[in-house]
Structure formats: C-alpha cells, structure tokens
A tleap script that builds the chain and sets N, CA, C and O, in Angstrom:
source leaprc.protein.ff14SB
mol = sequence {
  NMET ASN ALA GLN PRO GLN SER GLY LEU GLU
  THR ALA VAL GLU GLU LEU GLU ASP HIE HIE
  LEU VAL SER ALA GLN GLY ARG LEU THR ILE
  ASP THR SER PRO ALA PHE LEU GLU VAL PHE
  ARG LYS ALA LEU LYS ARG ALA SER LYS LEU
  LYS VAL ASN LEU ARG GLU VAL ARG TYR ILE
  ASP SER SER GLY ILE SER VAL LEU ILE GLN
  GLY LEU LYS MET ALA GLN ARG ARG SER VAL
  ASP PHE VAL LEU VAL GLU PRO SER PRO LYS
  VAL MET ALA ILE ILE GLU LEU SER GLN LEU
  GLN ASP PHE PHE ASN ILE GLU THR GLY PRO
  GLN CALA
}
set mol.1.N position { 5.783 10.837 -17.206 }
set mol.1.CA position { 6.439 10.624 -15.895 }
set mol.1.C position { 5.499 11.757 -15.022 }
set mol.1.O position { 5.061 12.840 -15.412 }
set mol.2.N position { 5.393 11.260 -14.027 }
set mol.2.CA position { 4.073 12.484 -13.361 }
set mol.2.C position { 5.182 12.831 -11.952 }
set mol.2.O position { 5.796 12.044 -11.231 }
set mol.3.N position { 5.128 14.052 -11.945 }
set mol.3.CA position { 5.916 14.772 -10.902 }
set mol.3.C position { 5.246 15.089 -9.907 }
set mol.3.O position { 4.180 15.680 -10.082 }
set mol.4.N position { 5.666 14.801 -8.701 }
set mol.4.CA position { 4.768 15.775 -7.490 }
set mol.4.C position { 5.253 16.650 -6.516 }
set mol.4.O position { 5.834 16.141 -5.557 }
set mol.5.N position { 5.115 18.030 -6.575 }
set mol.5.CA position { 5.702 18.341 -5.157 }
set mol.5.C position { 5.280 17.842 -4.213 }
set mol.5.O position { 4.195 17.263 -4.143 }
set mol.6.N position { 6.250 18.020 -3.142 }
set mol.6.CA position { 5.767 17.787 -1.718 }
set mol.6.C position { 6.329 18.520 -0.690 }
set mol.6.O position { 7.558 18.504 -0.767 }
set mol.7.N position { 5.791 19.318 0.481 }
set mol.7.CA position { 6.651 20.305 1.153 }
set mol.7.C position { 8.164 19.428 1.384 }
set mol.7.O position { 8.309 18.461 2.132 }
set mol.8.N position { 9.268 20.096 0.475 }
set mol.8.CA position { 10.189 19.059 0.667 }
set mol.8.C position { 11.075 17.934 -0.141 }
set mol.8.O position { 12.247 17.556 -0.110 }
set mol.9.N position { 9.830 17.584 -0.917 }
set mol.9.CA position { 10.124 15.843 -1.024 }
set mol.9.C position { 9.683 16.122 -2.462 }
set mol.9.O position { 8.860 17.037 -2.459 }
set mol.10.N position { 9.918 15.695 -3.593 }
set mol.10.CA position { 9.103 15.833 -5.030 }
set mol.10.C position { 9.242 14.845 -5.255 }
set mol.10.O position { 10.294 14.402 -4.795 }
set mol.11.N position { 8.487 13.958 -5.955 }
set mol.11.CA position { 8.361 12.270 -6.531 }
set mol.11.C position { 8.418 12.564 -7.939 }
set mol.11.O position { 8.507 13.617 -8.571 }
set mol.12.N position { 8.322 11.022 -8.346 }
set mol.12.CA position { 7.897 11.046 -9.575 }
set mol.12.C position { 7.868 9.514 -9.997 }
set mol.12.O position { 8.717 8.686 -9.668 }
set mol.13.N position { 6.572 9.241 -10.905 }
set mol.13.CA position { 6.636 7.707 -10.821 }
set mol.13.C position { 6.551 7.426 -12.490 }
set mol.13.O position { 5.961 7.995 -13.408 }
set mol.14.N position { 7.406 6.306 -12.407 }
set mol.14.CA position { 7.663 6.462 -14.448 }
set mol.14.C position { 7.141 4.633 -14.658 }
set mol.14.O position { 7.797 3.715 -14.167 }
set mol.15.N position { 6.136 4.470 -15.299 }
set mol.15.CA position { 6.438 2.978 -16.209 }
set mol.15.C position { 6.762 2.706 -16.792 }
set mol.15.O position { 6.338 3.057 -17.893 }
set mol.16.N position { 8.168 1.530 -16.680 }
set mol.16.CA position { 9.285 1.302 -17.769 }
set mol.16.C position { 8.931 0.012 -18.103 }
set mol.16.O position { 7.909 -0.492 -17.637 }
set mol.17.N position { 9.758 -0.655 -18.959 }
set mol.17.CA position { 9.135 -1.886 -19.643 }
set mol.17.C position { 8.901 -2.956 -18.737 }
set mol.17.O position { 7.961 -3.749 -18.787 }
set mol.18.N position { 10.133 -2.911 -17.624 }
set mol.18.CA position { 9.752 -4.134 -16.893 }
set mol.18.C position { 9.773 -3.525 -15.137 }
set mol.18.O position { 10.308 -4.244 -14.294 }
set mol.19.N position { 9.270 -2.430 -14.799 }
set mol.19.CA position { 9.453 -2.341 -13.550 }
set mol.19.C position { 8.930 -0.910 -13.893 }
set mol.19.O position { 9.193 -0.263 -14.906 }
set mol.20.N position { 8.050 -0.508 -12.731 }
set mol.20.CA position { 7.754 0.952 -11.863 }
set mol.20.C position { 9.101 1.706 -11.404 }
set mol.20.O position { 9.985 0.969 -10.969 }
set mol.21.N position { 9.340 2.982 -11.448 }
set mol.21.CA position { 10.203 3.342 -11.135 }
set mol.21.C position { 9.506 4.430 -10.221 }
set mol.21.O position { 8.671 5.125 -10.802 }
set mol.22.N position { 9.780 4.748 -8.525 }
set mol.22.CA position { 9.559 5.910 -8.300 }
set mol.22.C position { 10.579 6.620 -7.658 }
set mol.22.O position { 11.345 6.102 -6.845 }
set mol.23.N position { 10.611 7.864 -8.021 }
set mol.23.CA position { 11.694 8.993 -7.674 }
set mol.23.C position { 11.704 9.603 -6.942 }
set mol.23.O position { 10.672 10.069 -6.458 }
set mol.24.N position { 12.915 9.882 -6.522 }
set mol.24.CA position { 12.517 10.693 -4.471 }
set mol.24.C position { 13.709 11.781 -4.926 }
set mol.24.O position { 14.661 11.480 -5.646 }
set mol.25.N position { 13.435 13.239 -4.301 }
set mol.25.CA position { 14.356 14.323 -4.566 }
set mol.25.C position { 13.727 14.941 -3.523 }
set mol.25.O position { 12.510 15.124 -3.536 }
set mol.26.N position { 14.695 15.408 -2.281 }
set mol.26.CA position { 14.214 16.195 -1.208 }
set mol.26.C position { 14.638 15.584 -0.106 }
set mol.26.O position { 15.664 14.904 -0.119 }
set mol.27.N position { 13.800 15.777 1.122 }
set mol.27.CA position { 14.242 15.024 2.653 }
set mol.27.C position { 12.359 14.898 2.611 }
set mol.27.O position { 11.330 15.523 2.358 }
set mol.28.N position { 13.082 13.164 3.215 }
set mol.28.CA position { 12.002 12.255 3.272 }
set mol.28.C position { 11.677 11.897 5.036 }
set mol.28.O position { 12.139 10.960 5.688 }
set mol.29.N position { 10.555 13.196 5.587 }
set mol.29.CA position { 10.675 13.466 6.959 }
set mol.29.C position { 9.014 13.243 7.076 }
set mol.29.O position { 8.185 13.174 6.169 }
set mol.30.N position { 8.823 13.147 8.648 }
set mol.30.CA position { 7.490 13.132 9.328 }
set mol.30.C position { 6.527 14.045 8.611 }
set mol.30.O position { 5.387 14.084 9.073 }
set mol.31.N position { 6.749 14.638 7.766 }
set mol.31.CA position { 5.964 15.791 6.747 }
set mol.31.C position { 5.514 15.426 5.815 }
set mol.31.O position { 4.384 15.659 5.384 }
set mol.32.N position { 6.626 14.579 5.210 }
set mol.32.CA position { 6.421 14.177 3.887 }
set mol.32.C position { 6.221 12.710 3.466 }
set mol.32.O position { 5.837 12.367 2.348 }
set mol.33.N position { 6.538 11.843 4.530 }
set mol.33.CA position { 5.936 10.145 4.471 }
set mol.33.C position { 5.054 10.295 4.460 }
set mol.33.O position { 4.904 9.776 3.354 }
set mol.34.N position { 3.819 10.675 4.790 }
set mol.34.CA position { 2.527 10.115 4.444 }
set mol.34.C position { 1.801 10.513 3.248 }
set mol.34.O position { 0.575 10.543 3.135 }
set mol.35.N position { 2.688 10.825 2.341 }
set mol.35.CA position { 2.252 11.756 0.555 }
set mol.35.C position { 3.480 10.719 -0.079 }
set mol.35.O position { 3.302 10.312 -1.227 }
set mol.36.N position { 4.538 10.353 0.547 }
set mol.36.CA position { 5.310 9.160 0.036 }
set mol.36.C position { 4.749 8.035 0.624 }
set mol.36.O position { 5.767 7.351 0.726 }
set mol.37.N position { 3.973 7.445 1.021 }
set mol.37.CA position { 3.314 6.566 1.218 }
set mol.37.C position { 2.472 6.136 0.204 }
set mol.37.O position { 2.611 4.988 -0.217 }
set mol.38.N position { 1.380 7.069 -0.388 }
set mol.38.CA position { 0.235 6.824 -0.922 }
set mol.38.C position { 0.980 7.090 -2.443 }
set mol.38.O position { 0.484 6.674 -3.490 }
set mol.39.N position { 2.249 7.852 -2.372 }
set mol.39.CA position { 2.974 7.605 -4.121 }
set mol.39.C position { 3.671 5.723 -4.086 }
set mol.39.O position { 4.471 5.472 -4.988 }
set mol.40.N position { 3.416 4.829 -3.316 }
set mol.40.CA position { 3.681 3.663 -3.281 }
set mol.40.C position { 2.111 2.767 -3.181 }
set mol.40.O position { 2.008 1.554 -3.364 }
set mol.41.N position { 1.418 3.339 -2.977 }
set mol.41.CA position { 0.044 2.434 -2.892 }
set mol.41.C position { -0.509 2.406 -4.600 }
set mol.41.O position { -0.850 1.466 -5.319 }
set mol.42.N position { -0.422 3.779 -4.826 }
set mol.42.CA position { -0.730 4.123 -6.211 }
set mol.42.C position { 0.349 3.322 -7.219 }
set mol.42.O position { -0.114 2.648 -8.139 }
set mol.43.N position { 1.518 3.395 -7.060 }
set mol.43.CA position { 2.372 2.715 -8.089 }
set mol.43.C position { 2.022 0.823 -7.678 }
set mol.43.O position { 2.026 0.165 -8.719 }
set mol.44.N position { 1.849 0.282 -6.877 }
set mol.44.CA position { 1.948 -0.927 -6.215 }
set mol.44.C position { 0.150 -1.210 -6.626 }
set mol.44.O position { -0.406 -1.376 -5.540 }
set mol.45.N position { -0.369 -1.263 -7.195 }
set mol.45.CA position { -1.348 -1.110 -7.623 }
set mol.45.C position { -1.336 -2.186 -9.526 }
set mol.45.O position { -2.046 -3.090 -9.966 }
set mol.46.N position { -0.269 -1.495 -10.032 }
set mol.46.CA position { -0.345 -1.493 -11.270 }
set mol.46.C position { 1.446 -2.033 -11.383 }
set mol.46.O position { 2.128 -1.916 -12.402 }
set mol.47.N position { 1.870 -2.558 -10.203 }
set mol.47.CA position { 3.380 -2.981 -10.961 }
set mol.47.C position { 3.479 -4.444 -10.083 }
set mol.47.O position { 2.950 -5.048 -9.150 }
set mol.48.N position { 4.683 -4.556 -11.211 }
set mol.48.CA position { 5.119 -6.063 -10.925 }
set mol.48.C position { 6.099 -6.077 -9.900 }
set mol.48.O position { 6.273 -6.826 -8.939 }
set mol.49.N position { 6.774 -4.958 -10.373 }
set mol.49.CA position { 8.431 -4.773 -9.509 }
set mol.49.C position { 8.533 -3.457 -9.604 }
set mol.49.O position { 8.178 -2.934 -10.661 }
set mol.50.N position { 9.085 -2.567 -8.423 }
set mol.50.CA position { 9.013 -1.460 -8.106 }
set mol.50.C position { 9.978 -1.023 -7.537 }
set mol.50.O position { 10.325 -1.448 -6.435 }
set mol.51.N position { 10.647 -0.017 -8.228 }
set mol.51.CA position { 11.814 0.027 -7.840 }
set mol.51.C position { 11.864 1.731 -7.266 }
set mol.51.O position { 11.306 2.762 -7.643 }
set mol.52.N position { 12.858 1.390 -6.145 }
set mol.52.CA position { 12.281 3.106 -5.267 }
set mol.52.C position { 14.113 3.914 -5.712 }
set mol.52.O position { 15.150 3.348 -5.366 }
set mol.53.N position { 14.104 5.064 -6.383 }
set mol.53.CA position { 14.921 5.654 -6.477 }
set mol.53.C position { 15.314 6.680 -5.729 }
set mol.53.O position { 14.813 7.773 -5.990 }
set mol.54.N position { 16.351 6.574 -4.567 }
set mol.54.CA position { 16.591 7.221 -3.596 }
set mol.54.C position { 17.926 7.926 -3.430 }
set mol.54.O position { 18.302 8.403 -2.359 }
set mol.55.N position { 18.591 7.959 -4.521 }
set mol.55.CA position { 19.756 8.537 -4.871 }
set mol.55.C position { 19.647 10.399 -4.447 }
set mol.55.O position { 20.390 10.655 -3.500 }
set mol.56.N position { 19.085 11.303 -4.838 }
set mol.56.CA position { 18.687 12.522 -4.663 }
set mol.56.C position { 17.772 12.708 -3.162 }
set mol.56.O position { 17.233 13.812 -3.081 }
set mol.57.N position { 17.608 12.059 -2.339 }
set mol.57.CA position { 17.371 12.446 -1.063 }
set mol.57.C position { 18.207 12.870 -0.090 }
set mol.57.O position { 19.203 12.168 0.084 }
set mol.58.N position { 18.105 13.606 0.437 }
set mol.58.CA position { 19.086 14.591 1.096 }
set mol.58.C position { 19.270 14.123 2.692 }
set mol.58.O position { 20.314 13.968 3.327 }
set mol.59.N position { 17.896 13.957 3.105 }
set mol.59.CA position { 18.090 13.991 4.183 }
set mol.59.C position { 16.451 12.681 4.595 }
set mol.59.O position { 15.473 12.609 3.851 }
set mol.60.N position { 16.618 11.860 5.884 }
set mol.60.CA position { 15.674 11.034 6.031 }
set mol.60.C position { 15.956 10.888 7.337 }
set mol.60.O position { 17.061 10.783 7.869 }
set mol.61.N position { 14.344 10.889 8.063 }
set mol.61.CA position { 14.587 10.778 9.311 }
set mol.61.C position { 13.567 8.986 9.601 }
set mol.61.O position { 13.140 8.231 8.727 }
set mol.62.N position { 13.493 8.862 10.862 }
set mol.62.CA position { 12.489 7.518 11.484 }
set mol.62.C position { 11.739 7.524 10.615 }
set mol.62.O position { 12.009 6.933 9.570 }
set mol.63.N position { 10.790 8.068 10.753 }
set mol.63.CA position { 9.043 7.876 9.996 }
set mol.63.C position { 9.961 8.100 8.453 }
set mol.63.O position { 9.081 8.146 7.593 }
set mol.64.N position { 11.006 8.217 7.931 }
set mol.64.CA position { 10.912 8.163 6.165 }
set mol.64.C position { 11.556 6.354 6.090 }
set mol.64.O position { 11.528 5.702 5.046 }
set mol.65.N position { 12.096 5.810 7.429 }
set mol.65.CA position { 12.385 4.780 6.684 }
set mol.65.C position { 11.299 4.141 7.691 }
set mol.65.O position { 11.256 2.968 7.319 }
set mol.66.N position { 10.569 4.255 8.563 }
set mol.66.CA position { 9.381 3.591 8.604 }
set mol.66.C position { 8.473 3.696 7.156 }
set mol.66.O position { 7.494 2.965 7.008 }
set mol.67.N position { 8.775 4.409 6.388 }
set mol.67.CA position { 7.780 4.237 4.747 }
set mol.67.C position { 8.164 3.535 4.443 }
set mol.67.O position { 7.395 2.574 4.465 }
set mol.68.N position { 9.347 3.261 3.975 }
set mol.68.CA position { 10.372 2.284 3.270 }
set mol.68.C position { 9.948 1.040 3.824 }
set mol.68.O position { 9.578 0.252 2.954 }
set mol.69.N position { 9.890 0.654 4.874 }
set mol.69.CA position { 9.551 -0.725 5.710 }
set mol.69.C position { 8.015 -0.789 5.391 }
set mol.69.O position { 7.676 -1.971 5.331 }
set mol.70.N position { 6.986 0.055 5.170 }
set mol.70.CA position { 5.680 -0.374 5.178 }
set mol.70.C position { 5.540 -0.498 3.389 }
set mol.70.O position { 4.697 -1.237 2.880 }
set mol.71.N position { 6.463 0.310 2.596 }
set mol.71.CA position { 5.944 -0.183 1.527 }
set mol.71.C position { 6.787 -1.264 0.850 }
set mol.71.O position { 6.507 -1.666 -0.280 }
set mol.72.N position { 8.205 -1.903 1.814 }
set mol.72.CA position { 8.406 -3.127 1.172 }
set mol.72.C position { 7.391 -4.216 1.591 }
set mol.72.O position { 7.426 -5.196 0.848 }
set mol.73.N position { 6.388 -4.290 2.723 }
set mol.73.CA position { 5.761 -5.056 3.236 }
set mol.73.C position { 3.815 -5.026 2.281 }
set mol.73.O position { 2.903 -5.844 2.155 }
set mol.74.N position { 3.999 -3.965 1.960 }
set mol.74.CA position { 3.060 -3.969 1.090 }
set mol.74.C position { 3.029 -4.362 -0.419 }
set mol.74.O position { 2.079 -4.809 -1.062 }
set mol.75.N position { 4.358 -4.075 -0.844 }
set mol.75.CA position { 4.809 -5.066 -1.980 }
set mol.75.C position { 4.696 -6.112 -1.549 }
set mol.75.O position { 3.721 -6.731 -1.974 }
set mol.76.N position { 5.476 -6.734 -0.657 }
set mol.76.CA position { 5.321 -8.412 -0.377 }
set mol.76.C position { 3.832 -8.908 -0.229 }
set mol.76.O position { 3.448 -9.967 -0.725 }
set mol.77.N position { 3.000 -8.031 0.515 }
set mol.77.CA position { 1.619 -8.702 0.160 }
set mol.77.C position { 0.872 -8.925 -1.290 }
set mol.77.O position { 0.039 -9.702 -1.756 }
set mol.78.N position { 1.619 -7.843 -1.721 }
set mol.78.CA position { 1.373 -8.469 -2.934 }
set mol.78.C position { 2.207 -8.723 -4.775 }
set mol.78.O position { 2.125 -8.443 -5.971 }
set mol.79.N position { 2.876 -9.373 -3.845 }
set mol.79.CA position { 4.081 -10.351 -4.340 }
set mol.79.C position { 4.620 -9.553 -5.319 }
set mol.79.O position { 4.648 -10.068 -6.437 }
set mol.80.N position { 5.211 -8.046 -5.178 }
set mol.80.CA position { 5.873 -7.332 -6.036 }
set mol.80.C position { 7.103 -6.889 -5.613 }
set mol.80.O position { 7.226 -6.286 -4.546 }
set mol.81.N position { 8.138 -7.158 -6.435 }
set mol.81.CA position { 9.382 -7.106 -6.163 }
set mol.81.C position { 9.804 -5.365 -5.617 }
set mol.81.O position { 9.603 -4.454 -6.420 }
set mol.82.N position { 10.355 -5.066 -4.284 }
set mol.82.CA position { 10.782 -3.928 -3.855 }
set mol.82.C position { 12.081 -3.727 -3.909 }
set mol.82.O position { 12.630 -4.662 -3.327 }
set mol.83.N position { 12.840 -2.977 -4.316 }
set mol.83.CA position { 13.664 -2.779 -4.534 }
set mol.83.C position { 14.520 -1.057 -4.478 }
set mol.83.O position { 14.293 -0.194 -5.326 }
set mol.84.N position { 15.279 -0.909 -3.557 }
set mol.84.CA position { 15.991 0.487 -3.177 }
set mol.84.C position { 17.143 0.831 -3.804 }
set mol.84.O position { 18.273 0.460 -3.485 }
set mol.85.N position { 16.813 1.612 -4.784 }
set mol.85.CA position { 17.982 1.982 -5.860 }
set mol.85.C position { 18.943 3.486 -5.107 }
set mol.85.O position { 18.600 4.531 -4.553 }
set mol.86.N position { 20.373 2.792 -5.513 }
set mol.86.CA position { 21.073 4.275 -5.004 }
set mol.86.C position { 20.731 5.152 -4.030 }
set mol.86.O position { 20.382 6.307 -4.272 }
set mol.87.N position { 20.841 4.473 -2.457 }
set mol.87.CA position { 20.443 5.469 -1.865 }
set mol.87.C position { 21.587 6.457 -1.778 }
set mol.87.O position { 22.779 6.158 -1.854 }
set mol.88.N position { 21.238 7.301 -1.661 }
set mol.88.CA position { 22.419 8.661 -1.262 }
set mol.88.C position { 23.111 8.065 -0.169 }
set mol.88.O position { 22.838 6.927 0.213 }
set mol.89.N position { 23.987 8.770 0.352 }
set mol.89.CA position { 25.225 8.168 1.319 }
set mol.89.C position { 24.657 8.553 2.540 }
set mol.89.O position { 25.184 8.042 3.528 }
set mol.90.N position { 23.445 9.544 2.790 }
set mol.90.CA position { 22.807 9.481 4.088 }
set mol.90.C position { 21.913 8.319 4.420 }
set mol.90.O position { 21.951 7.539 5.371 }
set mol.91.N position { 20.748 8.443 2.952 }
set mol.91.CA position { 20.239 7.267 3.012 }
set mol.91.C position { 20.338 6.096 3.780 }
set mol.91.O position { 19.654 5.556 4.649 }
set mol.92.N position { 21.780 5.780 2.988 }
set mol.92.CA position { 22.359 4.722 3.461 }
set mol.92.C position { 23.011 4.490 4.571 }
set mol.92.O position { 23.432 3.384 4.908 }
set mol.93.N position { 23.151 5.739 5.327 }
set mol.93.CA position { 23.963 5.444 6.593 }
set mol.93.C position { 22.698 5.207 7.461 }
set mol.93.O position { 22.916 4.349 8.317 }
set mol.94.N position { 21.625 5.639 7.488 }
set mol.94.CA position { 20.623 5.954 8.454 }
set mol.94.C position { 20.541 4.368 7.957 }
set mol.94.O position { 21.478 3.787 8.506 }
set mol.95.N position { 19.787 3.449 7.134 }
set mol.95.CA position { 19.694 2.284 6.724 }
set mol.95.C position { 20.945 1.492 7.581 }
set mol.95.O position { 20.518 0.451 8.081 }
set mol.96.N position { 22.000 1.675 7.790 }
set mol.96.CA position { 22.821 0.708 7.906 }
set mol.96.C position { 22.778 0.886 9.479 }
set mol.96.O position { 22.927 -0.060 10.253 }
set mol.97.N position { 22.528 2.375 9.927 }
set mol.97.CA position { 22.961 2.283 11.340 }
set mol.97.C position { 21.478 1.660 12.009 }
set mol.97.O position { 21.536 1.175 13.139 }
set mol.98.N position { 20.184 1.689 11.290 }
set mol.98.CA position { 19.332 0.611 11.400 }
set mol.98.C position { 19.305 -0.741 11.415 }
set mol.98.O position { 18.402 -1.481 11.806 }
set mol.99.N position { 20.547 -1.056 10.878 }
set mol.99.CA position { 20.860 -2.480 10.747 }
set mol.99.C position { 19.289 -2.964 9.966 }
set mol.99.O position { 18.551 -3.813 10.467 }
set mol.100.N position { 18.970 -2.191 8.591 }
set mol.100.CA position { 18.174 -2.712 7.562 }
set mol.100.C position { 18.765 -2.906 6.317 }
set mol.100.O position { 18.112 -2.845 5.276 }
set mol.101.N position { 19.885 -3.120 6.354 }
set mol.101.CA position { 20.880 -3.241 4.934 }
set mol.101.C position { 20.525 -4.659 4.255 }
set mol.101.O position { 20.622 -5.030 3.085 }
set mol.102.N position { 20.127 -5.243 5.290 }
set mol.102.CA position { 19.966 -6.931 4.729 }
set mol.102.C position { 18.700 -7.289 4.465 }
set mol.102.O position { 18.371 -8.198 3.703 }
set mol.103.N position { 17.659 -6.277 5.356 }
set mol.103.CA position { 15.747 -6.274 5.450 }
set mol.103.C position { 15.676 -6.199 3.774 }
set mol.103.O position { 15.257 -7.136 3.094 }
set mol.104.N position { 16.180 -4.861 3.196 }
set mol.104.CA position { 16.125 -4.711 2.140 }
set mol.104.C position { 16.895 -5.361 0.505 }
set mol.104.O position { 17.962 -5.973 0.481 }
set mol.105.N position { 15.969 -5.008 -0.860 }
set mol.105.CA position { 17.047 -4.947 -1.820 }
set mol.105.C position { 17.128 -4.366 -2.035 }
set mol.105.O position { 16.202 -3.584 -2.253 }
set mol.106.N position { 18.816 -4.029 -2.274 }
set mol.106.CA position { 19.599 -2.389 -2.469 }
set mol.106.C position { 20.174 -2.765 -3.848 }
set mol.106.O position { 20.738 -3.843 -4.035 }
set mol.107.N position { 20.008 -1.825 -4.814 }
set mol.107.CA position { 21.031 -2.001 -5.978 }
set mol.107.C position { 21.614 -0.511 -5.611 }
set mol.107.O position { 21.070 0.521 -5.217 }
set mol.108.N position { 22.984 -0.874 -5.923 }
set mol.108.CA position { 23.689 0.564 -5.711 }
set mol.108.C position { 24.460 0.727 -7.016 }
set mol.108.O position { 25.426 1.447 -6.762 }
set mol.109.N position { 24.460 0.473 -7.943 }
set mol.109.CA position { 24.668 1.268 -9.260 }
set mol.109.C position { 23.426 1.690 -10.248 }
set mol.109.O position { 22.240 1.539 -9.953 }
set mol.110.N position { 23.849 2.165 -11.299 }
set mol.110.CA position { 23.203 2.966 -11.975 }
set mol.110.C position { 22.108 1.965 -13.345 }
set mol.110.O position { 22.069 2.031 -14.573 }
set mol.111.N position { 21.256 0.990 -12.161 }
set mol.111.CA position { 20.628 -0.134 -12.980 }
set mol.111.C position { 18.953 0.316 -13.223 }
set mol.111.O position { 18.179 -0.474 -13.764 }
set mol.112.N position { 18.477 1.785 -12.715 }
set mol.112.CA position { 17.424 1.635 -12.460 }
set mol.112.C position { 16.887 1.819 -13.823 }
set mol.112.O position { 15.676 1.733 -14.027 }
savepdb mol mol.pdb
quit
C-alpha cells in the first residue's frame, strides 16, 4: 500500500488480485483535486479495473466531483472499469444533487 498525505486528503493505492483500489480519506477539494487526479493517472496505467473507495471522504466540492468525472473518462478511454465504492453520506449527497448517481457505477456495500 502506498499512502500519500496531501493537504487535507490522504490517498492509498493497492494492487489487488482482480483490481486496483484507490482509497481516499479527508477532504476532496480544489486544493487536493489535482494530486488526486494524478493518483488516477498512475493507477490507470496498470489497472484493468479501478475501484475508488470514498468511504472516508468527509467533504467534496465541485472540483472533487470534476476529478471523479475526469477519472471515469480516462478509464473509459483505456477500457478500464471504474467503480466508486461506498461513498460517504456527504459525497453521495453531492453526487445525487449533481444528478450523477446514474453516471457512475457505485457499489454501496463492503465489496472492495
């Protein structure tokens, strides 16, 4: 597991048997989004399936949502499955407010 502290956001990338798992903890904001996007870029180079665990994200703003959309689009260009895993209630509320719940593949159980 490779953990990276970022201003307000901590990330980890794990290479599991059938997928890569990117976990985030903290705040996904305009300050932390660029580094989080870079985590996606690196993980997508080696992944056939990418799961993004958002269970510990306490806050997300529009730039955080934008990074999730960009990550999905990058994955689609590489034919990589992209799944959001257990978004926290605050993240899920923003996804639903943005009407993106059908745009993303979202797993709500402990399936990571």
